RODO-2510 file (C-alpha; in nm, 4 decimals, decimal comma):
residues 228
     n   res          X          Y          Z
     1     m     0,2106    -1,7463    -1,6324
     2     v     0,5629    -1,8620    -1,7049
     3     p     0,8094    -1,5727    -1,6487
     4     p     1,0103    -1,4966    -1,9652
     5     l     1,3364    -1,4631    -1,7708
     6     q     1,4969    -1,6451    -1,4808
     7     r     1,5284    -1,4406    -1,1617
     8     d     1,9012    -1,3684    -1,2045
     9     r     1,8588    -1,2481    -1,5640
    10     l     1,5630    -1,0326    -1,4621
    11     r     1,7646    -0,8816    -1,1764
    12     n     2,0503    -0,7991    -1,4142
    13     l     1,8089    -0,6428    -1,6613
    14     l     1,6507    -0,4259    -1,3919
    15     n     1,9940    -0,3148    -1,2683
    16     e     2,0839    -0,2118    -1,6242
    17     i     1,7556    -0,0230    -1,6629
    18     v     1,8160     0,1611    -1,3350
    19     k     2,1715     0,2496    -1,4377
    20     k     2,0637     0,3923    -1,7735
    21     n     1,7801     0,5934    -1,6234
    22     l     1,9999     0,7422    -1,3538
    23     e     2,2451     0,8507    -1,6235
    24     i     1,9797     1,0625    -1,7952
    25     n     1,7757     1,1703    -1,4915
    26     d     1,8978     1,3894    -1,2085
    27     t     1,7183     1,1947    -0,9388
    28     d     1,7926     0,9564    -0,6543
    29     d     1,4694     0,7587    -0,6615
    30     l     1,2821     0,5814    -0,9373
    31     v     0,9541     0,3917    -0,9466
    32     i     0,9926     0,0695    -1,1436
    33     d     0,6894    -0,1406    -1,2376
    34     v     0,7655    -0,4939    -1,3520
    35     i     0,4641    -0,6234    -1,5428
    36     f     0,3918    -0,9698    -1,6791
    37     s     0,1223    -1,0245    -1,9414
    38     g     0,0298    -1,3773    -2,0448
    39     g    -0,1131    -1,2931    -2,3845
    40     l    -0,4266    -1,4393    -2,5403
    41     s    -0,4858    -1,7157    -2,7911
    42     g    -0,6625    -1,5828    -3,1003
    43     n    -0,9871    -1,3934    -3,0472
    44     t    -1,0774    -1,5744    -2,7251
    45     m    -0,9884    -1,5026    -2,3615
    46     k    -0,7906    -1,8258    -2,3442
    47     q    -0,4317    -1,7817    -2,2348
    48     s    -0,1767    -1,8491    -2,5087
    49     g     0,0202    -2,0893    -2,2876
    50     k     0,3441    -1,9276    -2,4016
    51     g     0,5906    -1,7470    -2,1807
    52     a     0,4635    -1,4206    -2,0394
    53     n     0,5476    -1,0905    -2,2036
    54     l     0,7643    -0,8644    -1,9877
    55     y     0,7155    -0,4891    -1,9588
    56     v     0,9199    -0,2559    -1,7395
    57     a     0,7846     0,0932    -1,6788
    58     v     1,0141     0,3527    -1,5189
    59     q     0,9306     0,6946    -1,3825
    60     e     1,0805     0,9408    -1,1397
    61     m     0,9377     0,9020    -0,7918
    62     e     0,7408     1,1989    -0,6629
    63     p     0,6899     1,1567    -0,2868
    64     p     0,3945     1,3247    -0,1158
    65     p     0,4489     1,6826     0,0047
    66     s     0,6146     1,7081     0,3468
    67     e     0,3066     1,8785     0,4922
    68     l     0,1087     1,5548     0,4547
    69     y     0,3538     1,3815     0,6875
    70     e     0,3326     1,6711     0,9317
    71     k    -0,0485     1,7040     0,9346
    72     g    -0,1660     1,3602     0,8211
    73     v    -0,4157     1,2685     0,5496
    74     s    -0,7822     1,1742     0,5319
    75     l    -0,9350     0,8604     0,3822
    76     a    -1,2824     0,7861     0,2484
    77     t    -1,4277     0,4370     0,2825
    78     y    -1,5649     0,2522    -0,0190
    79     v    -1,7188    -0,0941    -0,0375
    80     h    -1,4882    -0,2953    -0,2634
    81     q    -1,2530    -0,5929    -0,2540
    82     r    -0,9675    -0,6423    -0,4968
    83     m    -0,9931    -0,9298    -0,7448
    84     c    -0,7533    -1,2196    -0,6776
    85     p    -0,5976    -1,0607    -0,3649
    86     d    -0,2985    -1,2953    -0,3748
    87     v    -0,1873    -1,1425    -0,7069
    88     k    -0,1001    -0,7782    -0,7708
    89     l    -0,3186    -0,7070    -1,0726
    90     m    -0,3349    -0,3883    -1,2779
    91     n    -0,7057    -0,3585    -1,1987
    92     y    -0,7778    -0,0298    -1,0218
    93     v    -1,1455     0,0074    -1,1087
    94     g    -1,2396     0,0269    -0,7389
    95     a    -1,0023     0,3161    -0,6815
    96     v    -1,1199     0,4943    -0,9969
    97     l    -1,4853     0,4696    -0,8878
    98     a    -1,3973     0,5848    -0,5367
    99     h    -1,2170     0,8905    -0,6740
   100     q    -1,5327     0,9777    -0,8654
   101     t    -1,7647     0,9331    -0,5660
   102     v    -1,6628     0,9127    -0,1989
   103     i    -1,3271     1,0887    -0,2196
   104     p    -1,4682     1,4206    -0,3425
   105     m    -1,7614     1,3768    -0,1043
   106     y    -1,5296     1,3668     0,1977
   107     e    -1,2511     1,5747     0,0396
   108     a    -1,0210     1,2833     0,1121
   109     y    -0,6670     1,2043     0,0050
   110     e    -0,7280     0,8381    -0,0796
   111     v    -0,9719     0,5483    -0,0479
   112     l    -0,9962     0,2787     0,2192
   113     f    -1,1753    -0,0357     0,1034
   114     v    -1,4398    -0,2050     0,3183
   115     c    -1,5469    -0,5674     0,2756
   116     p    -1,8518    -0,6104     0,0461
   117     s    -1,9819    -0,9088     0,2461
   118     d    -2,0538    -0,7130     0,5649
   119     h    -1,9896    -0,3432     0,4796
   120     r    -1,7957    -0,3029     0,8052
   121     t    -1,4652    -0,4946     0,7916
   122     v    -1,1695    -0,2770     0,6920
   123     l    -0,9484    -0,4289     0,4201
   124     e    -0,6793    -0,2067     0,2634
   125     g    -0,6309     0,1009     0,0504
   126     s    -0,6120     0,1178    -0,3254
   127     t    -0,2306     0,1056    -0,3168
   128     f    -0,1460     0,0785     0,0519
   129     t    -0,1849    -0,1202     0,3730
   130     i    -0,3694     0,0362     0,6671
   131     f    -0,2510     0,0247     1,0288
   132     f    -0,4210     0,1400     1,3486
   133     v    -0,2902     0,1989     1,7007
   134     n    -0,5308     0,0997     1,9779
   135     s    -0,5707     0,2572     2,3221
   136     n    -0,3063     0,0201     2,4622
   137     g    -0,0483     0,1350     2,2088
   138     n    -0,0620    -0,1900     2,0118
   139     v    -0,0338    -0,1802     1,6327
   140     l    -0,3263    -0,3410     1,4476
   141     t    -0,3497    -0,4334     1,0805
   142     p    -0,5920    -0,6559     0,8839
   143     p    -0,4788    -1,0195     0,8550
   144     l    -0,3761    -1,2019     0,5393
   145     d    -0,7024    -1,3946     0,5181
   146     g    -0,7333    -1,4051     0,1404
   147     k    -0,8959    -1,0621     0,1124
   148     i    -0,5974    -0,8254     0,0967
   149     l    -0,2658    -0,8091    -0,0853
   150     d     0,0449    -0,9447     0,0872
   151     s     0,2375    -0,6285     0,0077
   152     v     0,6155    -0,5983     0,0313
   153     t     0,5939    -0,2826     0,2442
   154     r     0,3491    -0,4499     0,4829
   155     r     0,5893    -0,7398     0,5276
   156     a     0,8851    -0,5071     0,5824
   157     i     0,7089    -0,2970     0,8464
   158     l     0,5834    -0,5989     1,0406
   159     e     0,9296    -0,7559     1,0381
   160     i     1,1019    -0,4346     1,1439
   161     l     0,8563    -0,3677     1,4261
   162     r     0,8852    -0,7227     1,5564
   163     l     1,2637    -0,6959     1,5554
   164     s     1,2508    -0,3617     1,7376
   165     k     1,0374    -0,5171     2,0157
   166     q     0,8983    -0,1715     2,0948
   167     f     0,5418    -0,2466     1,9913
   168     k     0,3022    -0,5382     2,0062
   169     i     0,1697    -0,6275     1,6596
   170     l    -0,1806    -0,7678     1,6131
   171     e    -0,2932    -0,9031     1,2773
   172     a    -0,6674    -0,9204     1,3318
   173     p    -0,9960    -0,8084     1,1721
   174     i    -1,0707    -0,4381     1,2158
   175     t    -1,4224    -0,3003     1,1792
   176     l    -1,5508     0,0512     1,1203
   177     d    -1,7005     0,0702     1,4690
   178     m    -1,3516     0,0164     1,6180
   179     i    -1,2030     0,3236     1,4495
   180     p    -1,3316     0,5880     1,6976
   181     s    -1,1488     0,4108     1,9817
   182     c    -0,8147     0,4146     1,7969
   183     p    -0,6035     0,7226     1,8790
   184     e    -0,3750     0,6770     1,5764
   185     a    -0,3705     0,5370     1,2247
   186     f    -0,1247     0,5339     0,9378
   187     l    -0,0907     0,3899     0,5908
   188     a     0,2163     0,2314     0,4359
   189     s     0,3238     0,1849     0,0758
   190     t     0,6389     0,1664    -0,1350
   191     t     0,6183     0,5252    -0,2610
   192     r     0,4860     0,6849     0,0595
   193     n     0,6576     0,4829     0,3321
   194     v     0,4673     0,5586     0,6559
   195     l     0,2047     0,8308     0,6187
   196     p    -0,0155     0,9386     0,9138
   197     v    -0,3947     0,9175     0,8786
   198     t    -0,5899     1,1705     1,0833
   199     r    -0,9448     1,1310     0,9501
   200     i    -1,1566     0,8526     0,7998
   201     d    -1,4815     0,9694     0,6387
   202     d    -1,6113     1,2236     0,8919
   203     k    -1,4422     1,0619     1,1937
   204     t    -1,1314     1,2290     1,3347
   205     i    -0,8556     0,9918     1,4457
   206     g    -0,7374     1,0810     1,7957
   207     d    -0,6804     1,4546     1,8256
   208     g    -0,6497     1,4981     1,4495
   209     r    -0,2690     1,5021     1,4487
   210     p    -0,0005     1,2369     1,3886
   211     g     0,0522     1,0543     1,7168
   212     p     0,3664     0,9440     1,9025
   213     v     0,3490     0,5784     1,7961
   214     t     0,3136     0,6747     1,4294
   215     k     0,6068     0,9145     1,4599
   216     a     0,8201     0,6478     1,6261
   217     i     0,7371     0,3904     1,3579
   218     t     0,8117     0,6491     1,0872
   219     k     1,1565     0,6988     1,2382
   220     i     1,2208     0,3237     1,2668
   221     f     1,1206     0,2670     0,9046
   222     e     1,3282     0,5621     0,7780
   223     d     1,6326     0,4296     0,9639
   224     y     1,5777     0,0911     0,8021
   225     l     1,5559     0,2452     0,4521
   226     n     1,8676     0,4548     0,5083
   227     s     2,0591     0,1447     0,6174
   228     c     1,9804    -0,0474     0,2964
***
């Protein structure tokens, strides 16, 4: 798709949208979705070939309750891989199906996708990246091997942690049978920042409470956000 605006014009438009919304909303944080739609040619699924249509959706950000950061959340695994992982599509059918099946089954907060080809390789969440801490205190996360989204928050956390030099980062495949040996886990996303994970399916992570590495990374990431 050909973007309808150059980057500078789009940035100016978004700044104007933010300004107007802050004038009418008593809030400090907004969620802004920038959406491109290519449009179709006639009654077929052929792309029109014209410039993409631009849509900007704005809503007030509602962060998770503080108790979730204090106690951690649980995830339920579901066999699914996002379509076209190198593009952030508006296709959440996997998450919708998971919320109708495994999430109520395990009384979970969100879904963690597992690779359909082997039913054991951990991929990502519906709207987040997953991280684990191994017994050596190293931070593990699935690699960008064409199966997960290269998310902005993932990139930011990896860069910040590498700059801090406090933790060793490993981008490597993670399987379900590795989870019981990991004392900590956390998820990361734009609207949730760093959120501890204390259970996956029926397996408790560590002692069932947010661990010291997760707490330290939460602090590092919060300091980074406050400095922006």
